[in-house]
C-alpha positions in Angstrom: -16.6 -4.8 18.2 -14.6 -3.6 20.5 -16.8 -0.9 22.8 -15.5 2.8 23.4 -18.6 3.7 25.6 -22.2 3.1 25.2 -22.6 5.1 21.9 -19.5 4.3 20.0 -17.6 1.2 19.2 -14.8 -0.2 17.2 -15.2 -1.3 13.3 -13.5 -5.0 13.1 -12.0 -3.5 9.5 -10.3 -0.8 9.9 -10.1 -0.1 13.8 -11.8 3.1 13.8 -14.1 4.5 16.9 -18.0 5.4 14.5 -21.2 5.7 16.3 -22.7 2.5 17.4 -25.4 2.8 14.4 -23.4 3.8 12.1 -22.1 -0.4 12.6 -23.2 -3.1 10.8 -23.0 -6.9 11.3 -21.4 -9.0 8.6 -21.7 -13.1 9.3 -18.3 -14.6 7.9 -18.5 -17.9 6.9 -17.2 -19.1 10.0 -20.0 -17.8 11.3 -18.2 -15.3 13.4 -20.3 -11.9 13.0 -17.8 -8.6 12.7 -19.2 -5.4 13.0 -17.9 -3.0 10.2 -18.6 0.5 9.4 -20.0 1.8 6.4 -16.9 1.9 4.5 -15.4 -1.2 5.5 -19.1 -3.2 5.0 -18.7 -3.7 1.0 -15.2 -5.2 1.6 -16.6 -7.5 4.1 -19.7 -8.7 2.5 -16.9 -9.1 -0.5 -14.9 -11.1 2.0 -17.2 -13.3 3.4 -18.6 -14.2 -0.1 -14.4 -15.0 -1.1 -14.5 -17.1 2.1 -11.5 -14.6 3.0 -10.2 -12.5 6.1 -12.0 -8.9 7.2 -8.8 -7.8 8.9 -6.7 -5.6 6.3 -5.0 -3.6 8.5 -0.9 -3.9 8.4 1.9 -3.3 10.4 5.7 -3.9 9.7 7.7 -7.6 10.8 10.5 -6.0 13.7 12.3 -8.6 11.7 12.5 -8.0 7.8 10.6 -4.3 8.5 8.2 -6.2 5.1 4.2 -4.5 5.7 1.9 -7.8 6.5 -1.6 -8.2 7.1 -1.9 -7.6 11.3 -3.5 -11.2 11.3 -0.3 -12.8 10.4 1.9 -11.2 12.9 3.1 -13.3 15.7 4.0 -11.2 18.9 7.4 -12.7 20.6 8.7 -12.2 23.6 12.9 -12.1 23.3 15.5 -13.2 26.3 15.1 -9.2 27.0 11.4 -8.9 27.9 11.2 -6.9 24.7 7.7 -8.2 22.7 8.4 -7.8 18.7 5.7 -8.6 16.0 7.1 -10.7 13.5 6.2 -13.0 10.2 5.7 -15.9 10.1 9.4 -16.6 8.3 11.1 -14.2 11.3 9.2 -15.9 14.1 10.6 -19.3 12.7 14.0 -18.4 13.1 13.4 -15.8 16.4 15.7 -17.4 18.8 14.3 -20.6 20.6 12.4 -21.9 17.4 16.0 -22.5 15.2 18.4 -20.8 14.4 19.1 -17.2 15.2 19.7 -14.8 12.3 19.2 -10.4 11.9 17.3 -9.9 9.4 17.3 -6.0 9.8 17.2 -4.1 6.7 19.5 -1.2 6.0 17.4 2.3 7.0 16.5 2.3 3.2 14.7 -0.9 3.5 16.6 -2.2 0.3 17.7 -5.8 0.0 19.6 -7.7 -2.6 17.8 -11.1 -4.0 19.7 -14.4 -4.8 19.6 -13.5 -8.1 21.5 -9.7 -7.4 18.4 -7.6 -7.7 18.2 -4.8 -5.8 14.9 -4.7 -4.1 13.1 -2.1 -1.7 10.0 -2.1 0.1 9.7 1.8 -1.1 10.7 3.2 -4.6 9.7 1.7 -7.8 11.3 4.3 -10.1 15.3 2.5 -10.4 15.6 0.5 -13.6 15.9 -3.2 -12.5 14.9 -3.0 -9.0 12.3 -5.0 -7.4 9.8 -3.4 -5.2 6.6 -5.3 -2.6 3.3 -5.1 -3.6 1.6 -4.9 -0.6 -1.2 -6.4 -1.4 0.1 -9.5 -1.9 3.7 -9.2 -0.5 5.6 -10.6 -3.6 8.1 -9.1 -4.7 7.7 -7.3 -8.9 9.9 -5.9 -11.2 6.9 -3.8 -12.2 6.7 -0.4 -11.2 3.6 -0.5 -8.4 0.3 1.3 -8.7 -0.6 4.2 -6.0 -4.0 3.2 -4.5 -6.6 4.1 -2.3 -8.6 1.5 -1.5 -12.1 1.9 -0.3 -11.2 2.3 3.8 -9.4 5.0 2.9 -5.8 3.3 3.1 -2.9 3.9 0.0 -1.4 1.0 -1.1 1.4 0.1 -3.5 0.1 -2.8 -5.5 1.3 -4.5 -8.4 -0.5 -4.9 -11.6 -2.0 -8.3 -11.2 -3.2 -6.7 -7.6 -4.2 -3.5 -8.9 -6.5 -5.6 -11.9 -7.9 -7.6 -9.0 -8.4 -4.7 -6.2 -10.5 -2.8 -9.2 -12.6 -6.0 -10.8 -13.5 -6.5 -6.6 -14.2 -2.8 -6.3 -12.6 -2.2 -3.1 -10.5 0.8 -4.9 -11.6 3.9 -5.0 -8.3 5.5 -7.0 -5.7 4.9 -8.8 -2.7 7.1 -9.1 -0.5 7.9 -12.0 3.2 5.5 -11.9 6.3 7.6 -12.3 6.6 5.6 -15.8 3.6 7.4 -17.4 4.4 11.0 -15.1 7.7 10.9 -17.6 5.6 10.7 -20.3 3.5 13.0 -20.0 6.5 15.5 -18.8 8.5 14.1 -21.7 11.6 13.5 -19.5 13.9 10.2 -19.0 14.4 8.3 -16.4 16.8 9.7 -13.8 16.1 13.1 -14.6 17.6 15.7 -12.4 14.7 17.8 -10.0 16.0 20.6 -12.3 14.8 19.1 -15.4 12.0 17.6 -14.2 11.0 21.5 -13.2 11.7 22.5 -16.6 9.7 20.1 -18.4 6.4 21.2 -16.4 7.2 24.9 -17.3 7.1 23.6 -21.0 4.4 21.6 -20.6 1.7 23.2 -18.6 2.0 26.7 -20.8 1.2 24.2 -24.0 -1.5 22.6 -21.8 -3.1 25.9 -20.5 -6.5 26.2 -21.2 -6.3 29.7 -22.4 -4.2 28.4 -24.8 -5.5 26.4 -28.4 -3.4 24.0 -27.6 -4.6 23.3 -24.0 -7.8 22.2 -22.2 -8.8 21.5 -18.0 -7.8 17.9 -18.8 -4.3 18.5 -20.2 -3.2 21.0 -17.5 -4.6 18.8 -14.4 -2.8 15.6 -16.1 0.4 18.3 -16.2 -0.2 18.9 -13.2 -0.4 15.4 -11.4 2.3 14.4 -13.5 4.6 16.5 -11.6 3.5 16.1 -8.7 3.8 12.2 -9.0 7.6 12.7 -10.0 8.5 15.5 -7.1 6.9 13.6 -4.5 8.7 11.1 -2.5 7.2 7.3 -2.1 
């Protein structure tokens, strides 16, 4: 636990600074005692039960730019004195540790796998593309689920990780996927912004609670679908 002052300390899970009286000590399988805020305590106890790591904070690898748990990243000092954080694969290829390879991707975070399938860490909506699950760090052709975890993090999970997260009780909200939003608004993949806007106006009128065909829940569903299709991941 990082002590901020004599009345506040840092949570070993999310890193937030909270009053000391709100921190709870949880003993991990290796005997280490970690301090947890109220939001991280349930996750810590579940992690202890499963003999997994508490620290779920994430950061990007400076080599491939993929997202990893901070505990998986290694700080390396380059010849010019620059300190970079690298995942195990990039660390092994860093200068002085074998072949030096520049694995940085383009600004759009796009790569292509061996089969020629485009991969992206940012979006899910292009046919045939693969996206990176922010939990297991595996590429998936299925559209990821936008979720909010119990410690307030926003993640994009593959179907398997989403089901596991719900089963373990570590998510508080599962958002709508783009495929579901298109079904609600009755638009095709690749619909333009104008087409999506027109579909929203059509469906929101039909779903309005003042109409016999509408209800508050239907109105909210249409609104959520429009927001999902117009937001940027």
